[in-house]
VEXROSE-577279 format. One record per residue (C-alpha): residue in three letters; residue number from 1; y, z, x. Coordinates in pm, 1 decimal. Each point is the difference from the previous one (the first is absolute). Layout:
N
{ala; NUM; {Y; Z; X}}
...
//
This chain:
101
{pro; 1; {455.0; -304.3; -1171.0}}
{pro; 2; {106.2; 340.0; 133.7}}
{arg; 3; {427.5; 61.0; -8.8}}
{asp; 4; {250.7; 185.4; 263.8}}
{glu; 5; {-247.9; 256.4; 234.5}}
{his; 6; {-306.6; -39.0; -220.1}}
{arg; 7; {-3.6; -361.3; 209.5}}
{gly; 8; {-3.7; 180.2; 370.4}}
{leu; 9; {-321.2; 213.5; -121.2}}
{ala; 10; {-144.8; -359.1; -131.3}}
{val; 11; {22.0; -104.9; 291.2}}
{leu; 12; {-45.0; 256.9; 221.7}}
{val; 13; {-335.9; 67.7; -200.0}}
{ala; 14; {-91.6; -376.0; 16.0}}
{ile; 15; {19.9; -10.0; 344.4}}
{ala; 16; {-200.4; 342.4; 55.8}}
{leu; 17; {-297.2; -69.9; -193.4}}
{ile; 18; {-45.0; -406.4; -0.9}}
{pro; 19; {-157.3; -5.5; 367.1}}
{arg; 20; {238.3; -249.9; 218.7}}
{ala; 21; {216.8; -48.6; -315.7}}
{thr; 22; {204.9; -353.0; 67.5}}
{cys; 23; {318.0; -81.7; -233.9}}
{phe; 24; {-122.0; -148.1; -211.4}}
{asp; 25; {-252.0; 263.7; -84.4}}
{ile; 26; {228.3; 191.1; -19.3}}
{val; 27; {276.0; -241.2; -245.1}}
{thr; 28; {-376.6; -104.6; -188.1}}
{cys; 29; {-67.9; 425.2; -87.8}}
{thr; 30; {360.7; 98.0; -88.8}}
{gly; 31; {189.2; -268.3; -129.8}}
{ile; 32; {313.0; 44.2; 200.5}}
{pro; 33; {131.8; -310.9; 178.6}}
{arg; 34; {-84.3; -58.7; 435.5}}
{arg; 35; {318.5; 3.4; 94.4}}
{thr; 36; {49.5; 367.8; -227.8}}
{val; 37; {-329.4; 107.3; 213.5}}
{leu; 38; {192.1; -89.3; 360.0}}
{asp; 39; {264.7; 206.5; -154.3}}
{ile; 40; {-151.4; 272.7; -121.2}}
{leu; 41; {-242.2; 18.4; 308.2}}
{lys; 42; {294.5; 74.8; 236.6}}
{lys; 43; {177.6; 238.6; -253.3}}
{leu; 44; {-349.6; 143.5; 3.0}}
{gln; 45; {1.2; 16.6; 375.9}}
{ala; 46; {394.5; 141.3; -1.5}}
{leu; 47; {-133.1; 282.7; -172.2}}
{gly; 48; {-279.2; 109.7; 254.1}}
{ala; 49; {-300.9; -170.0; -91.2}}
{asp; 50; {-198.6; -222.5; 308.3}}
{ile; 51; {-98.6; -306.2; -171.0}}
{gly; 52; {-205.0; -222.0; 282.0}}
{arg; 53; {-36.1; -313.6; 1.1}}
{gly; 54; {-272.4; -167.7; 152.5}}
{asn; 55; {-84.5; -379.2; 78.9}}
{ala; 56; {353.2; -18.0; -53.6}}
{lys; 57; {-35.3; -434.4; -41.6}}
{arg; 58; {56.8; -153.9; -305.3}}
{his; 59; {-286.7; 166.4; -161.0}}
{gly; 60; {25.5; 338.4; 128.3}}
{tyr; 61; {-18.1; 305.7; -178.3}}
{tyr; 62; {117.4; 399.7; -57.4}}
{val; 63; {-179.1; 303.5; 49.9}}
{val; 64; {185.7; 356.4; -47.7}}
{asn; 65; {-29.1; 162.4; 311.4}}
{asp; 66; {176.5; 309.1; -78.7}}
{ala; 67; {157.9; 21.5; -384.6}}
{gly; 68; {233.1; 279.3; 139.6}}
{val; 69; {168.3; 203.3; -291.9}}
{tyr; 70; {-199.2; -208.3; -274.4}}
{asp; 71; {-333.7; 171.7; -95.4}}
{ile; 72; {-264.7; -349.2; -10.3}}
{asp; 73; {-193.6; 222.7; -335.6}}
{lys; 74; {287.4; 99.3; -185.4}}
{ala; 75; {186.3; -307.0; 65.6}}
{ala; 76; {-309.9; -170.1; -134.2}}
{lys; 77; {-52.5; 275.5; -272.2}}
{ile; 78; {405.1; -110.1; -131.8}}
{leu; 79; {-129.5; -336.8; 51.7}}
{ala; 80; {-294.7; 33.6; -313.5}}
{lys; 81; {238.0; 201.8; -197.4}}
{asn; 82; {302.8; -260.1; -24.1}}
{phe; 83; {-160.3; -319.8; 104.2}}
{pro; 84; {-390.0; 6.1; -117.9}}
{ala; 85; {8.0; -361.7; 12.4}}
{val; 86; {70.3; -51.8; 311.9}}
{thr; 87; {-235.3; 276.5; 104.4}}
{lys; 88; {-222.3; -179.8; -110.3}}
{asn; 89; {118.2; -359.6; 185.6}}
{ile; 90; {-16.5; 238.9; 333.0}}
{lys; 91; {-296.9; 139.3; -23.6}}
{asn; 92; {-211.4; -314.1; -154.4}}
{val; 93; {192.0; -185.3; 326.2}}
{ala; 94; {-193.7; 252.8; 240.9}}
{arg; 95; {-332.8; 50.6; -140.0}}
{thr; 96; {48.9; -399.0; 47.6}}
{arg; 97; {137.5; -23.8; 381.6}}
{ser; 98; {-292.9; 299.1; 71.6}}
{gly; 99; {-280.8; -249.1; -42.6}}
{glu; 100; {177.0; -203.9; 205.0}}
{ile; 101; {-4.1; 202.0; 325.2}}
//
């Protein structure tokens, strides 16, 4: 799984690319523990990313309303270069999820 600053990029890219991304989706794709994903979400929001929560109950999902200082396309390229397996996992879940909607 990604480390340090790449973890934030992995979480942001997963939320941006996976329709109605759940915490479980993010954990599954990135290999980052659930508690750490939640901490990263707080840090991303502190850095200006507007990450919304849909259906805020137990089975809610996340959406990127505004990436703030982050460029999603650039972040996805950096992630793909450094962690191709994580990028592949994200794209697979995104494809699967797109078919469900």
